[in-house]
Steps between C-alpha positions, in 0.01 A plus 500: 500500500265777428149450626310743270168384356663508154694185594242236559396134463324347201182288526711188552654652809848560350661811638790697327846437639693837496855542605534782758767671298271545197284812436138480385307811435177518704299541185630181348301179532677179590249208527544135579784262435765763419855473619693821508872454571754747643555859373205509260334833409132503402362834389163670525184317366689183403294177527643156568219252543544119550141382563384268225475133614635224267362152433639384840313791670829677598635830385848496359745774618604817330867548604672841484880458537747722688543863394218479245377843404121513431372844404167679498197326357659166425256205498616140574267210506495133392257230384385249756754229557775704343799658666678821415850619603715811438872461548728717721578855393241512225330839429129511411412846378181703524182338371644150415263202498640151575250205489623152586612246462819708454857457591722814491873469552738717701614851392226544250341833397129524401423849357180695558174352384653178378296170533611145569275199474621139538854617441839380614790742519858407575720757678588852373213518259380852387132532415428832320215741571152364416649171362288184531650155570253210468587127543866553415842436656783758481866409555750696701564863403229518238380844406130545405438838329215731606160400361619167386258193512665173569279192446731227362850371478517662144439838670772437757761413235488852360599666826848639592703496820490761779773759445748609772325845505158325561653281769646804679160670484335195669755526787439874544125445528551235756736713707251790489225271625717373777583851615133589500411193705761574755390864527143393567596242751711749681216746505272240634744408772520867604121536521480180708765628741326840530159341578678266747656799670174683513338203664775483772455867570128453551553202732753700701253788568 
């Protein structure tokens, strides 16, 4: 696990759990009861903060599933006593805000500047750019157009399904994020090896 100051405990003493195969940019802030599973990418200036105590005085977790792609400037937080989870292989694009309680399924795509509040998404849901989802549940393969505001079951009933083209785009975005994560991890490994070799050389002198 990385030991940067940007990965730190909350006031309740909960410390993030980060899988060693995940990549977190040093400028991102990961605070409190956050569980980050394998092969996650978290970009610059993202904030994932689990620090509000609930009625039982504990902080519920924010869980980031395997291969989730969280891009620059994303904000993820939750009310006290409420959990939040993002399913495997979901992409969260630049500037998205997610405020729990929220449950986001696997293989979803949240476009730039979209906002989720008290939302439940099944798998393979597409949220368009700057769309807002409030207190609503979306079924599998639902497509939410850019700029749409969803606040009721009536709003949900007017939505169409994700097309094969959009489904393919979601997969391409995830593959690109995985390549980027692996490139950064490889670079980090080379730097660590170089510093280790330099240390050995100094010791041998």
